[in-house]
C-alpha positions as CSV (number, residue, x, y, z in Angstrom):
1,M,14.5,18.5,26.1
2,H,13.1,16.7,23.1
3,L,9.4,15.4,23.3
4,M,8.9,12.3,21.1
5,T,6.1,12.1,18.7
6,V,3.7,9.2,18.3
7,V,5.8,8.0,15.5
8,E,9.1,7.9,17.5
9,R,7.3,6.3,20.5
10,L,5.9,3.6,18.3
11,R,9.3,3.0,16.5
12,E,11.2,2.8,19.7
13,A,8.6,0.5,21.4
14,R,8.7,-1.8,18.3
15,K,12.5,-1.9,18.3
16,K,12.5,-2.7,22.0
17,A,10.4,-5.7,21.0
18,D,12.8,-6.7,18.3
19,L,9.8,-6.6,15.8
20,T,9.7,-5.6,12.3
21,G,6.7,-3.4,11.4
22,A,5.1,-6.2,9.5
23,E,5.4,-8.6,12.6
24,L,4.0,-6.1,14.7
25,G,1.0,-5.4,12.6
26,K,0.3,-9.1,12.1
27,L,0.3,-9.4,16.0
28,A,-2.0,-6.5,16.3
29,G,-4.4,-7.9,13.6
30,L,-3.6,-5.1,11.2
31,S,-2.7,-5.2,7.4
32,G,1.1,-5.7,6.9
33,G,1.8,-2.0,5.8
34,V,0.0,-0.2,8.5
35,V,2.9,0.2,10.8
36,S,5.3,1.2,8.1
37,M,2.7,3.8,6.8
38,I,2.4,5.3,10.6
39,E,6.1,5.2,11.0
40,S,7.0,6.9,7.7
41,G,4.4,9.6,8.4
42,N,2.1,8.4,5.4
43,R,-0.8,7.8,7.9
44,K,-0.8,10.7,10.1
45,D,-3.9,10.1,12.1
46,P,-4.2,6.3,12.8
47,S,-7.7,5.5,14.2
48,G,-8.4,4.7,18.0
49,S,-8.8,0.9,17.2
50,T,-5.4,0.9,15.5
51,V,-3.6,2.6,18.3
52,A,-5.3,0.4,20.8
53,A,-4.2,-2.7,19.0
54,L,-0.6,-1.7,18.6
55,A,-0.6,-0.6,22.3
56,K,-2.1,-4.0,23.5
57,V,0.6,-5.9,21.8
58,L,3.5,-3.7,23.0
59,G,2.0,-3.6,26.4
60,V,1.9,0.1,26.5
61,S,-1.1,2.3,27.1
62,A,-2.6,4.0,24.1
63,D,-2.2,7.3,26.0
64,W,1.4,6.7,26.3
65,L,1.7,5.9,22.6
66,L,-0.2,8.9,21.5
67,T,1.0,11.5,23.9
68,G,3.9,10.1,26.0
69,A,2.0,11.3,29.1
70,E,2.9,8.2,31.2
71,P,6.4,6.9,32.1
72,E,8.1,5.2,29.2
73,P,7.6,1.4,29.5
74,T,10.8,-0.7,29.9
75,E,12.2,-3.1,27.3
76,E,11.3,-6.0,29.6
77,Q,7.6,-4.8,29.9
78,I,7.3,-4.5,26.1
79,R,9.1,-7.9,25.4
80,A,6.9,-9.7,28.0
81,A,3.8,-8.2,26.4
82,V,4.8,-9.3,22.8
83,A,5.6,-12.8,24.1
84,A,2.0,-13.0,25.4
85,A,0.7,-11.7,22.2
86,R,2.6,-14.4,20.4
87,E,1.2,-17.0,22.6
88,N,-2.3,-15.8,22.2
89,K,-1.9,-15.6,18.3
90,G,-0.6,-19.2,18.4
91,A,-3.5,-20.3,20.6
92,A,-6.1,-18.6,18.3
């Protein structure tokens, strides 16, 4: 059994949401290259606030994103959270 890394969980959730790294970063209020840097391994230890922002947009817990300790979220859950994040960004 293969245990996914934070990089793999982030990439998988982002792909389920049908987002580019730049789109996810923007929705999370992060600079454009942050998600790419995390996914490529160039930013090995993202801050708690970065993880929390990404998790919120993706509708996953920071704990799942970091450790995979909780059940994997469904594509429907992730897409619903992203739709809500887009609505909130539009209203801001």
